[in-house]
C-alpha positions as CSV (number, residue, x, y, z in Angstrom):
1,M,3.0,-8.6,-5.8
2,A,4.4,-5.8,-7.4
3,I,7.2,-8.2,-9.5
4,R,4.6,-10.8,-11.0
5,V,1.5,-8.6,-11.1
6,L,2.2,-5.6,-11.5
7,L,5.3,-5.7,-13.6
8,G,4.5,-9.4,-15.4
9,F,7.8,-10.7,-14.3
10,S,9.3,-14.3,-13.9
11,I,11.9,-14.2,-11.3
12,P,13.0,-17.2,-9.0
13,E,12.5,-17.2,-5.7
14,E,15.7,-17.2,-5.0
15,D,16.2,-13.7,-7.0
16,L,13.9,-12.5,-5.7
17,G,14.8,-13.0,-2.0
18,H,18.0,-11.5,-2.7
19,L,16.4,-8.7,-5.1
20,F,14.2,-7.8,-1.9
21,E,17.4,-8.2,0.7
22,V,18.7,-5.0,-1.8
23,Y,15.7,-3.2,-2.3
24,Q,15.3,-2.9,1.5
25,Q,18.9,-1.1,1.7
26,F,17.6,1.0,-1.5
27,V,14.4,2.3,0.5
28,D,16.4,3.0,3.7
29,N,18.7,4.9,2.1
30,V,16.7,6.4,-0.4
31,F,16.3,9.7,1.4
32,S,19.8,10.5,2.6
33,L,22.0,13.4,2.8
34,P,23.4,13.4,-1.0
35,V,27.3,12.8,0.2
36,D,29.0,10.2,-1.4
37,L,31.6,9.0,1.0
38,P,32.9,5.4,1.8
39,F,30.0,4.1,4.4
40,S,27.4,6.9,3.8
41,G,23.8,6.4,3.4
42,Y,24.0,7.7,0.1
43,R,27.0,5.4,-1.2
44,R,24.5,2.6,0.0
45,G,21.9,3.2,-1.5
46,I,23.5,3.9,-5.4
47,Q,24.9,1.4,-4.7
48,A,21.5,-0.8,-4.0
49,R,19.9,0.8,-6.7
50,Q,22.9,-0.4,-9.1
51,I,22.5,-3.5,-7.9
52,L,18.9,-3.9,-8.2
53,Q,18.6,-2.2,-11.8
54,K,20.8,-4.4,-13.2
55,G,18.5,-7.4,-11.6
56,L,15.8,-5.4,-13.0
57,E,17.5,-5.1,-16.8
58,K,17.5,-9.3,-16.9
59,A,13.7,-9.3,-15.9
60,I,12.7,-6.7,-18.2
61,R,14.7,-8.6,-21.5
62,E,13.6,-12.0,-20.8
63,K,9.9,-9.9,-20.6
64,L,10.0,-8.0,-24.0
65,Q,11.6,-11.5,-25.6
66,C,8.4,-13.1,-24.4
67,T,5.1,-12.1,-24.7
68,Q,3.2,-15.0,-25.4
69,G,0.2,-16.7,-23.6
70,K,-0.6,-13.3,-21.7
71,D,-4.6,-12.0,-22.0
72,Y,-4.0,-9.0,-20.2
73,L,-1.5,-5.6,-20.3
74,D,-0.1,-5.5,-16.2
75,A,1.2,-1.9,-15.8
76,L,4.8,-2.4,-17.2
77,D,3.3,-3.2,-20.3
78,L,1.0,0.3,-20.3
79,L,3.7,2.0,-19.8
80,I,5.9,1.0,-23.0
81,E,2.8,1.1,-25.3
82,S,2.0,4.8,-23.7
83,S,5.3,5.4,-25.2
84,K,5.0,4.2,-28.3
85,E,2.0,5.7,-28.8
86,H,3.3,9.0,-28.5
87,G,5.9,8.2,-31.0
88,K,8.9,7.8,-28.2
89,E,10.9,4.2,-27.4
90,M,11.6,3.9,-23.7
91,T,15.6,3.2,-23.8
92,M,16.5,0.4,-21.9
93,Q,17.4,2.9,-18.8
94,E,14.3,4.9,-18.7
95,L,12.5,1.3,-18.4
96,K,14.9,0.6,-15.2
97,D,14.0,3.5,-14.0
98,G,10.0,3.8,-14.3
99,T,10.4,-0.1,-12.9
100,L,11.6,0.6,-10.1
101,E,9.3,3.7,-9.2
102,L,6.7,1.5,-9.8
103,I,8.4,-1.2,-7.4
104,F,8.4,1.2,-4.6
105,A,5.2,3.1,-5.1
106,A,3.9,-0.7,-5.1
107,Y,5.8,-2.0,-2.3
108,A,6.2,0.1,0.1
109,T,2.9,2.1,0.2
110,T,1.0,-1.0,0.6
111,A,3.6,-2.4,3.7
112,S,2.6,0.9,5.5
113,A,-0.8,0.7,4.7
114,S,-1.5,-3.3,5.7
115,T,1.0,-2.1,9.3
116,S,-1.5,1.1,9.8
117,L,-4.5,-1.5,9.0
118,I,-3.1,-4.3,11.5
119,M,-2.5,-1.6,14.2
120,Q,-5.8,0.1,14.2
121,L,-7.5,-3.4,14.6
122,L,-5.4,-4.5,17.5
123,K,-6.4,-0.8,19.3
124,H,-9.9,-1.2,18.1
125,P,-11.4,-4.5,18.8
126,T,-14.9,-3.6,18.4
127,V,-13.9,-2.7,14.8
128,L,-12.3,-6.2,14.3
129,E,-16.1,-7.7,15.8
130,K,-17.7,-5.6,13.7
131,L,-16.2,-6.9,10.9
132,R,-16.8,-10.1,11.4
133,D,-20.3,-9.6,11.9
134,E,-20.1,-8.2,8.5
135,L,-18.3,-11.5,7.4
136,R,-20.6,-13.8,9.2
137,A,-23.7,-12.3,7.8
138,H,-22.1,-12.7,4.5
139,G,-21.5,-16.6,4.9
140,I,-17.5,-15.7,4.6
141,L,-17.1,-16.6,8.1
142,H,-19.5,-20.0,9.9
143,S,-20.3,-19.0,13.5
144,G,-17.5,-20.9,15.0
145,G,-15.2,-18.8,12.6
146,C,-14.0,-21.1,10.4
147,P,-13.9,-19.1,6.6
148,C,-15.8,-21.2,4.0
149,E,-14.6,-22.9,1.3
150,G,-14.7,-21.3,-1.9
151,T,-16.8,-17.8,-0.4
152,L,-14.0,-15.0,-0.8
153,R,-15.1,-13.7,-4.6
154,L,-14.2,-10.1,-6.4
155,D,-18.3,-9.6,-5.9
156,T,-18.5,-11.0,-2.3
157,L,-15.8,-8.1,-1.0
158,S,-17.6,-5.7,-3.3
159,G,-20.3,-6.0,-0.8
160,L,-18.8,-5.8,2.1
161,R,-19.7,-2.2,2.8
162,Y,-18.3,-2.0,6.5
163,L,-14.7,-3.9,5.4
164,D,-15.3,-0.9,3.1
165,C,-15.3,1.8,5.5
166,V,-12.4,-0.1,7.6
167,I,-9.6,0.4,4.8
168,K,-11.0,4.2,3.9
169,E,-10.7,5.4,7.7
170,V,-7.1,3.4,7.5
171,M,-6.0,5.4,4.5
172,R,-7.4,8.9,5.5
173,L,-5.5,8.8,9.0
174,F,-2.5,6.5,8.1
175,T,-2.0,7.8,4.4
176,P,1.3,6.2,3.4
177,I,3.0,8.9,1.0
178,S,2.2,13.3,2.8
179,G,1.6,14.3,-0.8
180,G,2.2,14.7,-4.7
181,Y,3.7,17.4,-6.8
182,R,2.3,18.5,-10.1
183,T,3.8,21.1,-12.3
184,V,1.8,24.6,-12.5
185,L,0.8,24.8,-16.2
186,Q,-1.0,28.1,-16.3
187,T,-0.2,30.5,-14.3
188,F,-3.4,31.0,-11.3
189,E,-4.4,33.2,-7.9
190,L,-4.8,30.9,-4.9
191,D,-6.0,32.9,-1.4
192,G,-4.4,36.5,-2.7
193,F,-1.1,34.7,-3.9
194,Q,0.2,34.8,-7.8
195,I,1.1,31.2,-8.7
196,P,3.4,31.6,-11.9
197,K,3.1,29.4,-15.0
198,G,5.9,26.5,-14.7
199,W,6.2,26.6,-11.2
200,S,6.7,23.0,-8.9
201,V,4.2,23.1,-6.7
202,M,3.2,20.2,-4.1
203,Y,-0.1,19.6,-2.7
204,S,-0.2,18.0,0.9
205,I,-2.7,14.3,1.3
206,R,-2.3,14.4,5.1
207,D,-3.1,18.2,5.7
208,T,-5.6,17.9,3.3
209,H,-7.1,14.8,5.5
210,D,-6.4,16.6,8.6
211,T,-8.1,20.1,7.6
212,A,-10.9,19.0,5.4
213,P,-14.4,20.7,7.5
214,V,-16.6,17.8,5.9
215,F,-14.7,15.1,8.3
216,K,-16.0,15.2,12.2
217,D,-13.3,14.4,15.2
218,V,-10.8,14.3,12.0
219,N,-8.0,12.3,14.9
220,V,-10.4,9.4,15.8
221,F,-10.7,6.6,14.3
222,D,-14.0,6.0,13.0
223,P,-14.9,4.0,9.9
224,D,-18.6,4.8,10.1
225,R,-18.4,7.8,8.9
226,F,-17.8,6.9,5.2
227,S,-21.2,4.4,5.6
228,Q,-24.1,5.7,3.8
229,A,-25.9,7.1,6.5
230,R,-22.8,9.7,7.3
231,S,-21.2,9.9,3.9
232,E,-18.8,12.1,5.3
233,D,-16.3,12.0,2.2
234,K,-19.0,12.8,-0.7
235,D,-19.1,16.7,0.1
236,G,-16.7,17.9,-2.1
237,R,-14.3,16.5,-5.1
238,F,-10.5,16.7,-2.9
239,H,-11.2,16.2,0.5
240,Y,-10.3,12.7,0.2
241,L,-7.6,11.3,-1.7
242,P,-5.6,8.9,-0.3
243,F,-4.3,8.3,-3.7
244,G,-4.2,11.4,-5.3
245,G,-6.8,13.3,-7.2
246,G,-6.8,14.2,-11.1
247,V,-5.7,12.4,-14.4
248,R,-2.7,11.6,-12.9
249,T,-4.2,9.3,-9.7
250,C,-2.8,6.4,-8.3
251,L,-2.0,3.6,-11.0
252,G,-3.0,0.8,-8.8
253,K,-5.3,2.3,-6.8
254,H,-8.0,-0.3,-7.2
255,L,-5.1,-3.2,-6.8
256,A,-3.8,-1.8,-3.6
257,K,-7.7,-1.0,-1.8
258,L,-8.0,-5.1,-2.8
259,F,-4.7,-6.5,-1.1
260,L,-6.0,-4.6,1.7
261,K,-9.6,-6.0,1.8
262,V,-8.6,-10.0,1.6
263,L,-6.1,-8.9,4.3
264,A,-8.6,-7.7,6.6
265,V,-10.8,-10.6,5.7
266,E,-7.9,-13.4,6.6
267,L,-7.3,-11.9,9.7
268,A,-11.0,-11.5,10.8
269,S,-11.7,-14.9,9.6
270,T,-8.5,-17.0,10.3
271,S,-6.5,-15.6,13.7
272,R,-6.5,-13.8,17.1
273,F,-3.6,-11.6,16.5
274,E,-2.2,-9.6,19.6
275,L,0.6,-6.5,20.4
276,A,4.2,-8.2,21.6
277,T,5.3,-5.4,22.7
278,R,4.1,-3.5,26.0
279,T,3.4,-0.4,24.0
280,F,2.5,0.4,20.3
281,P,5.7,2.0,18.3
282,R,6.4,5.4,17.2
283,I,5.8,6.4,14.1
284,T,7.9,8.1,11.3
285,L,6.6,9.4,7.7
286,V,9.9,9.0,5.7
287,P,9.8,7.6,2.9
288,V,6.6,6.5,3.5
289,L,4.4,6.1,7.1
290,H,6.3,3.3,8.8
291,P,6.5,2.0,12.6
292,V,10.1,3.0,13.4
293,D,11.0,-0.7,14.6
294,G,8.1,-2.4,13.1
295,L,5.4,-3.4,14.2
296,S,6.0,-6.4,16.7
297,V,2.4,-8.8,16.4
298,K,1.4,-12.6,17.6
299,F,-0.5,-14.5,15.9
300,F,-2.8,-17.3,16.8
301,G,-4.4,-19.2,14.3
302,L,-7.6,-20.0,14.9
303,D,-9.4,-23.9,13.8
304,S,-13.6,-24.1,13.3
305,N,-14.2,-23.4,17.0
306,Q,-12.7,-19.8,17.4
307,N,-9.8,-22.4,19.4
308,E,-6.1,-21.9,18.9
309,I,-4.3,-23.9,16.9
310,L,-0.7,-24.6,19.4
311,P,2.4,-24.1,16.9
312,E,5.2,-25.9,17.5
313,T,7.9,-23.9,18.7
314,E,6.9,-20.4,19.9
315,A,9.0,-18.6,17.2
316,M,5.8,-19.5,15.1
317,L,3.7,-17.4,16.8
318,S,5.4,-14.2,16.4
319,A,5.8,-12.0,13.3
320,T,6.9,-8.1,12.4
321,V,5.2,-6.3,10.1
């Protein structure tokens, strides 16, 4: 999704698979101690970055040479056009750095939120059943459980209010990244402390969500807090900011929410799933929120009568997300 939709690259499946393996090595070592020794995480991360940028440079050059047949601007197009509007042509190195940043932002955060969504649906079966009831009410799911052909459209998804609440609550409790950085443009005072112009400051998304007075029982997974009847997020501008805030809010937030909604509908309408381990995994927050050793889940396909579709092998039943 990040490579093809956000960046508009046309990379063959085989090359894409190789780049993904290298990318995983890059992500695993992105916060290593800066000690450049053989076999260190830092060295592995640098090597992975070099391989990635070599592959990305090839894709960027091909993209710049082939602009025919496109009727929309992707994120990389916008980045390039914006720099031209400000009278500064981006160098190839800047393009590679920006591209890698976009891939990291799009993939790591969406993968984190997707995993959190599945984990919460596993922990809260009543939420999953309520979501299925909404799908039936909108004609997306037959009474027998079979998804209706051709009913999943953008306007249909926009009308699924409870689904929207579920996604919002996942993003409130399990925001993929901890916060964001800003540069102080003008000296100001906050709670008696003077913050000088030019300083770098960090705002914490997780702490904001945990301490915002508008949310009741902040540690409870409760999608209904975002329902029209309660609307706990409406009192104030910056109590709820999983995608950041202000003019530098997340570029891909609408695409990310769309992806999560489609995933939730797919899970609710076509499968039964259960935890493949005895207990839920431990969660770590670096570089993004994710289970330490992944989330092992068994998926069982359902037919139109809610009967399980038996796979040919046991191996097909389990997957780690």
